[in-house]
N, C-alpha and C positions, 0 to 999 in steps of 0.2 A: 726352548729348553725342554718343555714337556714332550715334544715329538722326539727329541734326541734321547730322552730317558726311555721312552717306549721302544725306540729302535734298539737301544742297548739291551733292554730286557729280552727283546725278541732274539737277539744273538745268543744270549745266555741260555735261553730255553732251547734254542737249536742245538747247542753243544750238549745240553743235558739230555735231550731226546736221542742224540747219537749214542751217548753213553748207555742209555736205557736199552736202545736197540741192540747194542753189542751184548749187553747182559742177557737180553731175551734170547738172542741167537745161541749164546753159550748154554743157556738153560735148556733150550730145545734140543741141542746136540746131546746133552746129558740124558734127556728123556728118551731119546731114540736109540738106546743101546741094544745089545743083542738079546737081552732077556730082562725079566722083571727085577733080577737082583744085580744086574751089571751097573757099574758106575762109569760115567763118562769122564772125559779128560777135563781136568780142572782148568778153568779159564785163567787168562792173565789178570793180575790185579787191576782194578779200575784206577782211573786217574782223578785226583781231587783238584778242583779249580777254585780260585777265589777272585772276586771282583773288587777292584779298588777305583773309586772316583778319581779322575785326573782332569787337568785343564783341557778343555775341548772334548771331553768324552769320558771313557772308563777303560781300565786296563784289566784284562782277564789273564791271570797267571795260573798255570797248572803245575802239579808236582813233578810231571815228567819233563819239566824244563821249557815247555812251549808256552807262548803268550800271544795274546791278540789284543790290539788297541781298537776299541770301538769308538768312532767319532760321533759327536753330536749331530743330529740331523739339522738341516736348514729350516728356517722359519717358513711357514706357508705364506701364500699371498694374503694380503690384507683383505678382510671380508668387506662386503658392501655395507654402506652406512645404514644403520637401523632407522626405523621410522621415528619421527619426532614425538617425544613423549608429551603427555598431557600437561597443560599449564598448571603450575603449582598454585597453592593458595596465596592470597595477598599477605605480605608480611606486615608485621606490626608497624604502626606509625613511629617514625624516628623522633628523636628529641628535637625541641624547638631550637633553631639556629640563633646565633647572636644577631643583634640588631645591626643592620648595615649603616653605612655613613649617610649623613644628611645629604639629600639631593640638592641640585642647584635651584636657585630662586626662580620661580615661575615668571612668566611675562605679566606686565601690568594688565589688570582687568579693564573691561570697557567702562567708559564714563557713565555714571548712573544718571537717571532722569533728573531734570531740574526740579528743585524743591518748590514748595508753595510760596507765594509772595509773603514777605514779612508784614507785620502790622506797623502802621506809622508810629514812629517814636515821638517822645515828648520833645518839643523844640525848646532849646535853651539859647538865650541871646542876652547881650548887654544893652541896657537902655540908659540914655542920658536924660536927667531930670530937668535941667535948665539949659537954655541956649548958650552958646559960647564955644570957642575953640581953645583947647588946652594950650597954654603958652607959659613957659617958665620965665620969670618967677611970679607972674601976676595972675594968671587965670588957671584954675583947676576945677572944671565942672564935676559935679557929683554923678556917679553912675549906680545903677542897681542891676540885679540879675533877674531876668524874666524867665521863669520855668513854666511852660504852658501858658496859662493866663494869670499866674501869680507873680507878684513882684516881691523880691527879697532885697533888703537894703540895710545899711548900718544906721541905726537910730541913734541920734546924738545925745539924747537925754541919759542921765545916770552914767556918764563916762563913755557911752557908745557901745552898741552891741548889734550883731546881725540878727534880723528878724523878718517875719512876713509882714508886708505892708498891705493891709486890706484896702479895698476901694475907698477913696476919700480925698480930702485936700490936705496938702503938706507944704512945709516951708523948707527949702534947701538953703543952708547958710554957707555954701561952698565959697572958697576964696576967689573973688573976682567973677563969680557966676552964681549969685544967689537969686532965688525967685520963689514964687508960690506955684505949685503944680498940682494937678489932679490925677489920681490913679483911677481909671475907669474899670468897670466890671470885666471887660475883656482883656485887661492887662495893658491897655494902651495908656499913653501919657498925654495930657492936654494942659494948656496954660490959660 
């Protein structure tokens, strides 16, 4: 578009120069008379022109009825690509994004090393105080609970109650299986 406008202005200037040259020739003809007081022939009146922008260029119209359409010039060839500009400064850090979805569960880990051996626990067992095999309805031997080396049993005095039986001699009055027995210091039973 810029080239077309320059081309249009060049044509207008060309017409204007032609008009000026005509006026200059007429002036020179008047100056070259027969004497210092002579007046030359009056030249023809000049022509006034106007320029109106139009689609695709501009229209020059003169008062003498003549006109000339000046077309826009064509675009020139595309210029070569310029050199790459310098890298701009690093932009500001963007806002923190929203938290993503929970990822899938990972694979099971390796089996850990074997733990240290545990300490021996306290042994608990039932002990029979007098010989005999339980038999309904005549024989019911009495039992106690041995925890480590201690014997716990139901003591029949005062209505009966569970208590620790220290080493010593005792009487079991169980139904069909009564006897005298001894509780030893290691928790064993002897008769």
